[in-house]
C-alpha positions as CSV (number, residue, x, y, z in Angstrom):
1,X,20.0,-16.2,3.3
2,X,16.3,-16.9,3.3
3,X,13.8,-16.9,0.5
4,X,11.9,-13.9,2.0
5,X,13.3,-11.4,-0.5
6,X,12.9,-10.9,-4.2
7,X,15.4,-8.1,-4.4
8,X,18.0,-7.4,-1.8
9,X,19.2,-3.8,-1.7
10,X,20.2,-1.0,0.6
11,X,18.3,2.2,0.3
12,X,19.7,4.7,2.7
13,X,17.7,7.2,4.7
14,X,17.7,10.8,3.8
15,X,16.8,12.1,7.3
16,X,17.0,11.5,10.9
17,X,14.1,10.3,13.1
18,X,12.5,7.6,15.2
19,X,13.6,4.7,13.0
20,X,17.4,5.7,12.9
21,X,19.4,2.5,12.3
22,X,16.3,0.3,11.8
23,X,16.4,-2.2,8.9
24,X,13.1,-2.3,7.0
25,X,11.9,-4.9,4.5
26,X,9.2,-3.7,2.1
27,X,6.7,-5.8,0.3
28,X,7.3,-5.8,-3.5
29,X,4.1,-4.1,-4.5
30,X,5.1,-0.8,-3.0
31,X,7.0,1.5,-5.3
32,X,10.7,2.2,-4.7
33,X,12.4,4.7,-6.9
34,X,15.3,3.0,-8.9
35,X,14.7,-0.4,-7.3
36,X,12.5,-3.0,-9.2
37,X,9.0,-3.6,-7.9
38,X,7.7,-6.9,-9.3
39,X,4.4,-7.6,-7.4
40,X,5.7,-11.2,-7.5
41,X,4.7,-11.4,-11.1
42,X,6.4,-12.2,-14.5
43,X,4.4,-9.3,-15.8
44,X,6.5,-6.8,-13.8
45,X,9.7,-8.9,-13.4
46,X,11.9,-6.1,-14.7
47,X,9.7,-3.0,-13.8
48,X,11.7,-0.2,-12.0
49,X,9.5,2.6,-10.7
50,X,10.5,6.2,-11.3
51,X,9.2,7.4,-7.9
52,X,8.9,6.4,-4.3
53,X,5.6,5.5,-2.6
54,X,4.6,8.0,0.1
55,X,5.2,5.4,2.8
56,X,8.7,4.9,1.4
57,X,9.4,8.8,1.5
58,X,8.3,8.6,5.2
59,X,10.5,5.7,6.0
60,X,13.6,7.4,4.5
61,X,12.8,10.7,6.3
62,X,12.6,8.8,9.6
63,X,16.2,7.4,9.4
64,X,15.3,3.9,8.3
65,X,17.4,1.8,5.9
66,X,15.4,-0.4,3.4
67,X,17.2,-3.7,3.0
68,X,15.1,-5.4,0.4
69,X,11.8,-6.0,-1.5
70,X,10.0,-9.0,-0.1
71,X,8.3,-12.0,-1.7
72,X,4.5,-12.0,-2.1
73,X,1.6,-13.8,-3.7
74,X,1.4,-12.5,-7.2
75,X,-0.3,-9.1,-7.1
76,X,-1.3,-9.8,-3.5
77,X,-3.7,-12.7,-4.6
78,X,-3.2,-15.5,-2.1
79,X,-2.9,-16.6,1.5
80,X,0.3,-18.6,1.4
81,X,2.9,-16.7,-0.7
82,X,3.0,-19.6,-3.0
83,X,1.6,-17.9,-6.2
84,X,4.7,-15.8,-6.6
85,X,6.4,-16.0,-9.9
86,X,9.7,-16.2,-7.9
87,X,8.7,-19.3,-6.0
88,X,7.3,-19.7,-2.5
89,X,8.7,-18.3,0.7
90,X,9.1,-20.8,3.6
91,X,8.1,-20.2,7.2
92,X,11.1,-19.6,9.5
93,X,9.3,-21.5,12.3
94,X,8.9,-24.6,10.2
95,X,10.4,-24.6,6.7
96,X,7.9,-27.3,5.5
97,X,5.1,-24.8,6.1
98,X,3.9,-21.6,4.4
99,X,4.5,-18.3,6.0
100,X,1.0,-17.0,5.2
101,X,0.2,-14.4,2.6
102,X,0.2,-12.3,0.7
103,X,2.8,-10.5,2.7
104,X,4.6,-13.7,3.6
105,X,8.0,-12.4,2.7
106,X,7.7,-9.4,5.0
107,X,6.6,-11.6,8.0
108,X,9.3,-14.2,7.2
109,X,12.0,-11.5,7.1
110,X,11.0,-10.2,10.6
111,X,10.6,-13.7,12.1
112,X,14.0,-14.7,10.8
113,X,15.7,-11.6,12.0
114,X,16.7,-10.5,8.5
115,X,14.8,-7.2,9.1
116,X,14.0,-5.3,12.2
117,X,10.6,-4.2,10.8
118,X,8.6,-4.6,7.6
119,X,5.8,-3.2,5.5
120,X,3.1,-5.4,4.1
121,X,-0.3,-4.7,2.6
122,X,-3.6,-6.0,3.8
123,X,-6.5,-6.4,1.4
124,X,-8.3,-9.3,3.2
125,X,-5.9,-10.2,5.9
126,X,-2.5,-10.1,4.1
127,X,-0.6,-8.5,7.0
128,X,-2.4,-10.3,9.8
129,X,-2.3,-13.8,8.3
130,X,1.5,-14.0,7.8
131,X,1.9,-12.3,11.2
132,X,-0.1,-15.1,12.8
133,X,1.6,-17.9,10.9
134,X,5.2,-16.6,11.5
135,X,4.6,-15.5,15.2
136,X,5.1,-11.8,14.8
137,X,2.8,-8.7,15.2
138,X,0.9,-7.2,12.2
139,X,-1.4,-4.2,12.1
140,X,-4.1,-3.5,9.4
141,X,-4.8,0.2,9.9
142,X,-8.2,1.8,9.4
143,X,-8.9,2.5,5.7
144,X,-7.7,6.1,5.0
145,X,-5.1,6.2,7.8
146,X,-2.1,5.3,5.6
147,X,-1.5,6.6,2.1
148,X,-1.8,4.2,-0.8
149,X,0.0,6.4,-3.2
150,X,2.7,4.2,-4.9
151,X,1.0,1.0,-4.0
152,X,0.3,-1.2,-7.0
153,X,-3.5,-1.6,-6.8
154,X,-5.3,-5.0,-6.3
155,X,-8.6,-3.9,-4.7
156,X,-8.6,-0.1,-4.0
157,X,-11.5,-0.1,-1.6
158,X,-10.1,-2.8,0.7
159,X,-6.3,-2.5,0.9
160,X,-4.1,-0.7,3.3
161,X,-0.3,-0.7,3.9
162,X,0.5,-1.9,7.4
163,X,3.5,-2.7,9.6
164,X,5.0,-6.0,10.8
165,X,7.3,-6.2,13.8
166,X,8.5,-8.5,16.5
167,X,6.6,-6.6,19.2
168,X,3.4,-4.6,19.5
169,X,5.3,-1.5,20.5
170,X,7.7,-1.7,17.5
171,X,4.8,-2.2,15.1
172,X,3.1,0.9,16.6
173,X,6.3,2.9,16.2
174,X,6.3,2.0,12.5
175,X,2.6,3.0,12.2
176,X,3.5,6.3,13.8
177,X,5.9,7.0,10.9
178,X,3.6,6.0,8.0
179,X,0.3,7.2,9.2
180,X,-1.3,10.5,8.1
181,X,-3.0,12.3,5.2
182,X,-1.4,12.6,1.8
183,X,-2.5,15.1,-0.8
184,X,-1.7,12.5,-3.5
185,X,-4.2,10.0,-2.1
186,X,-7.7,11.4,-1.8
187,X,-8.8,8.4,0.3
188,X,-6.6,9.5,3.2
189,X,-8.1,11.3,6.2
190,X,-6.6,13.7,8.8
191,X,-8.2,11.8,11.6
192,X,-5.6,9.9,13.6
193,X,-2.7,11.7,11.9
194,X,-1.2,13.1,15.1
195,X,-1.9,10.2,17.4
196,X,1.0,8.6,19.3
197,X,0.3,5.0,18.7
198,X,3.5,3.6,20.4
199,X,2.5,5.1,23.8
200,X,-0.7,2.9,23.7
201,X,1.3,-0.2,24.0
202,X,1.2,0.0,27.8
203,X,-0.4,-3.3,28.6
204,X,-3.2,-1.7,30.7
205,X,-6.3,-3.8,30.0
206,X,-8.1,-3.0,33.2
207,X,-11.7,-1.8,32.6
208,X,-11.7,-2.7,28.9
209,X,-14.7,-4.6,27.5
210,X,-13.6,-7.3,25.0
211,X,-16.3,-8.7,22.7
212,X,-15.4,-12.3,21.7
213,X,-16.7,-13.0,18.2
214,X,-18.1,-16.5,18.9
215,X,-18.9,-17.2,15.3
216,X,-15.1,-17.0,14.4
217,X,-14.0,-18.9,17.4
218,X,-16.5,-21.8,16.8
219,X,-15.3,-22.0,13.2
220,X,-11.6,-22.4,14.1
221,X,-9.5,-25.5,14.4
222,X,-10.0,-26.8,18.0
223,X,-6.3,-26.5,18.7
224,X,-6.3,-22.8,17.6
225,X,-9.5,-22.1,19.5
226,X,-8.1,-23.7,22.7
227,X,-5.0,-21.4,22.7
228,X,-7.0,-18.3,21.9
229,X,-9.6,-19.0,24.7
230,X,-6.9,-19.7,27.3
231,X,-5.1,-16.4,26.5
232,X,-8.2,-14.3,26.4
233,X,-9.3,-15.7,29.8
234,X,-6.0,-14.4,31.2
235,X,-7.1,-10.9,30.2
236,X,-10.3,-11.2,32.2
237,X,-8.1,-12.1,35.3
238,X,-6.3,-8.8,34.7
239,X,-9.5,-6.6,34.8
240,X,-11.0,-6.9,31.3
241,X,-14.6,-7.8,30.9
242,X,-15.4,-10.5,28.3
243,X,-18.7,-10.5,26.5
244,X,-19.7,-13.0,23.8
245,X,-20.9,-11.4,20.6
246,X,-22.5,-13.0,17.6
247,X,-22.6,-11.3,14.1
248,X,-24.9,-13.1,11.6
249,X,-23.3,-11.3,8.7
250,X,-19.9,-12.8,9.2
251,X,-21.1,-16.1,7.7
252,X,-21.4,-14.2,4.3
253,X,-18.2,-12.2,4.5
254,X,-15.9,-14.4,2.5
255,X,-18.4,-14.6,-0.5
256,X,-18.9,-10.8,-0.5
257,X,-15.2,-10.2,-0.1
258,X,-14.1,-12.3,-3.1
259,X,-16.8,-10.8,-5.4
260,X,-15.7,-7.3,-4.6
261,X,-12.0,-8.0,-4.5
262,X,-12.0,-9.9,-7.8
263,X,-14.2,-7.3,-9.5
264,X,-11.7,-4.5,-8.5
265,X,-8.8,-6.7,-9.6
266,X,-10.4,-7.2,-13.0
267,X,-10.6,-3.5,-13.5
268,X,-7.1,-2.6,-11.9
269,X,-5.2,-5.3,-13.8
270,X,-6.5,-4.2,-17.2
271,X,-3.5,-1.8,-17.5
272,X,-1.2,-4.7,-17.7
273,X,-1.5,-5.3,-21.4
274,X,2.1,-5.3,-22.7
275,X,1.7,-1.7,-24.0
276,X,1.1,0.5,-20.9
277,X,2.7,-1.9,-18.4
278,X,4.1,-5.4,-18.5
279,X,5.9,-7.7,-20.9
280,X,5.1,-7.3,-24.6
281,X,2.9,-9.8,-26.4
282,X,4.4,-8.8,-29.8
283,X,2.3,-7.0,-32.4
284,X,1.4,-8.8,-35.5
285,X,-1.5,-6.7,-36.8
286,X,-4.1,-7.6,-34.1
287,X,-3.9,-5.7,-30.8
288,X,-6.3,-8.1,-29.1
289,X,-4.1,-11.0,-29.9
290,X,-1.1,-9.1,-28.6
291,X,-2.9,-8.2,-25.4
292,X,-4.0,-11.8,-24.9
293,X,-0.4,-13.1,-25.4
294,X,1.1,-10.6,-22.9
295,X,-1.5,-11.6,-20.3
296,X,-1.2,-15.3,-20.9
297,X,2.6,-15.1,-20.4
298,X,2.7,-12.5,-17.7
299,X,0.0,-13.6,-15.3
300,X,0.0,-16.8,-13.2
301,X,-2.9,-19.1,-12.7
302,X,-4.3,-17.5,-9.5
303,X,-4.3,-14.0,-11.0
304,X,-6.0,-15.3,-14.2
305,X,-8.7,-17.1,-12.1
306,X,-9.5,-13.9,-10.1
307,X,-9.5,-11.6,-13.2
308,X,-11.9,-14.0,-15.0
309,X,-14.2,-14.3,-12.0
310,X,-14.2,-10.5,-11.5
311,X,-14.9,-9.8,-15.1
312,X,-17.8,-12.3,-15.0
313,X,-19.2,-10.7,-11.8
314,X,-19.2,-7.2,-13.5
315,X,-20.5,-8.3,-16.8
316,X,-24.0,-7.3,-18.2
317,X,-26.7,-9.4,-16.6
318,X,-24.6,-10.5,-13.6
319,X,-23.7,-7.1,-12.0
320,X,-26.9,-6.9,-10.0
321,X,-26.8,-10.7,-9.2
322,X,-23.3,-10.7,-7.7
323,X,-21.5,-7.4,-7.3
324,X,-24.5,-5.4,-6.0
325,X,-25.5,-8.2,-3.5
326,X,-21.8,-8.3,-2.3
327,X,-22.0,-4.5,-1.7
328,X,-25.2,-4.9,0.3
329,X,-23.5,-7.6,2.4
330,X,-20.7,-5.2,3.0
331,X,-23.1,-2.6,4.3
332,X,-24.7,-5.2,6.6
333,X,-21.3,-6.2,8.0
334,X,-20.5,-2.5,8.7
335,X,-23.7,-2.0,10.5
336,X,-23.3,-5.1,12.7
337,X,-19.7,-4.1,13.6
338,X,-21.0,-0.6,14.6
339,X,-23.7,-2.3,16.8
340,X,-21.0,-4.5,18.4
341,X,-18.9,-1.5,19.3
342,X,-21.8,-0.1,21.4
343,X,-21.3,-3.2,23.6
344,X,-17.5,-3.6,23.6
345,X,-14.4,-1.5,23.3
346,X,-12.6,-4.0,21.1
347,X,-13.5,-7.3,19.5
348,X,-11.4,-10.4,19.5
349,X,-11.0,-13.7,17.6
350,X,-8.3,-16.1,16.5
351,X,-6.5,-14.3,13.6
352,X,-6.5,-17.4,11.4
353,X,-8.8,-20.4,11.9
354,X,-6.1,-22.9,11.0
355,X,-2.5,-23.6,11.8
356,X,0.0,-22.9,8.9
357,X,-0.5,-25.5,6.2
358,X,2.4,-27.4,4.7
359,X,3.8,-26.1,1.4
360,X,1.5,-27.2,-1.5
361,X,-1.2,-28.5,0.8
362,X,-3.8,-25.7,0.2
363,X,-3.3,-25.2,-3.6
364,X,-5.2,-28.1,-4.7
365,X,-8.6,-26.6,-3.6
366,X,-9.0,-22.9,-4.2
367,X,-12.3,-22.7,-2.3
368,X,-10.8,-24.1,0.9
369,X,-7.9,-21.7,0.3
370,X,-10.3,-18.8,0.2
371,X,-12.0,-19.9,3.3
372,X,-8.8,-19.5,5.4
373,X,-9.6,-15.8,5.2
374,X,-12.8,-16.1,7.1
375,X,-11.6,-14.3,10.3
376,X,-9.8,-11.5,8.6
377,X,-11.8,-10.3,5.5
378,X,-14.8,-8.8,7.6
379,X,-12.4,-6.2,8.9
380,X,-11.5,-5.0,5.4
381,X,-15.1,-4.9,4.3
382,X,-15.9,-2.7,7.3
383,X,-12.8,-0.4,6.9
384,X,-11.7,-1.0,10.5
385,X,-8.3,-1.4,12.2
386,X,-7.1,-4.8,13.5
387,X,-4.0,-6.3,14.9
388,X,-2.6,-9.8,15.1
389,X,-0.5,-10.7,18.1
390,X,1.1,-14.0,19.0
391,X,-1.1,-15.9,21.4
392,X,1.0,-19.0,21.8
393,X,1.6,-22.3,20.0
394,X,-0.3,-25.4,19.1
395,X,1.7,-28.5,18.0
396,X,4.8,-26.2,18.0
397,X,3.2,-23.8,15.5
398,X,2.3,-20.1,16.1
399,X,-1.3,-19.1,16.9
400,X,-2.3,-15.5,16.5
401,X,-5.0,-13.5,18.3
402,X,-6.8,-10.7,16.5
403,X,-8.2,-7.5,18.1
404,X,-10.6,-5.3,16.0
405,X,-11.4,-1.8,16.9
406,X,-13.8,1.0,15.7
407,X,-12.7,3.3,12.9
408,X,-9.5,5.0,13.8
409,X,-9.4,3.1,17.1
410,X,-5.9,1.9,16.6
411,X,-4.8,2.8,20.2
412,X,-7.5,0.6,21.6
413,X,-6.3,-2.5,19.6
414,X,-2.7,-1.7,20.2
415,X,-3.4,-1.5,24.0
416,X,-5.3,-4.8,24.0
417,X,-2.6,-6.6,22.0
418,X,0.1,-5.3,24.2
419,X,-1.7,-6.8,27.2
420,X,-1.8,-10.2,25.6
421,X,1.8,-9.9,24.6
């Protein structure tokens, strides 16, 4: 029994389909009717949703059995799954190390064989990071391809539900099930809804132009970069064309991402006040005191840090200085990605610039913790699809390669990843 799950359960399917007999683990910020959904937080430790998220409805209709709700960084805020109220999850590859985050429980469950497939959510890399650290496959879909109805919001404009699996084809099969528009989520699009993603995992890379994001390779640990460069070179031998691409905007992506994400978190988490949602602060005549007590007891330190910083960034006098500039940077990143896709079919980089840290190692310095997201957050800011696929190992630890595609270009990244696999 691993520490990948917060709640073990068995939610049976109510239909037959492509996932018949498959055991699915679900990140604990996705609503499951009658089964508690905690978001890894004391604030929601006993919350039981009265409805299923759209992705859960689609899983059940496809024949899948949901075997549990997986551990995660509290409200998705973290890169190691150590900020969970329920304690950290360990990496099945090396139990002294983190599994990545915030979907660490989902990746660990797949890597340990406790689930055939899993769902995570990716706000700034939270599917791809644990996929890379645990040696499995993770897909971050194009924003709008998968419904967010029933997902407990952290940062609405950035996050997407995505699959984790042992192989590219299996991840694509799960994406086939959950993709498509939803009348309950106005951000979903009809584009890509009827695409057969699994059939793209054919390994045919001949004639594909791969743009190597040199800024992200140069910034990676040399052991990670060496594994990535060796595997990408193999694709050139099989008919791909490699092209070096520099994007000046990427140097500013982490700063822009955290301003935007924390600002949206400040707004979204305002509902957890002990009255509408969350544990009670006890009313003694002053509602402000009651709210403060509920949030003091219910939120962990990382959530408090991000809510405070987001509130500050949105406050009078600072909105233009921080939030507006971050949105300008986001637009610049989108423009540079668009230009890059005029030169290449897909873009490639190491998924994570570092090897999985040891438990507790990255918590002492929040800024260094945030910088681990440097290779993944640009994709979310630009609303693009990306996949992390195992590329090999360094010092016995997994290294992931990331492929990024144009909007609704999931088939292109799935094909490239399957070739590397």
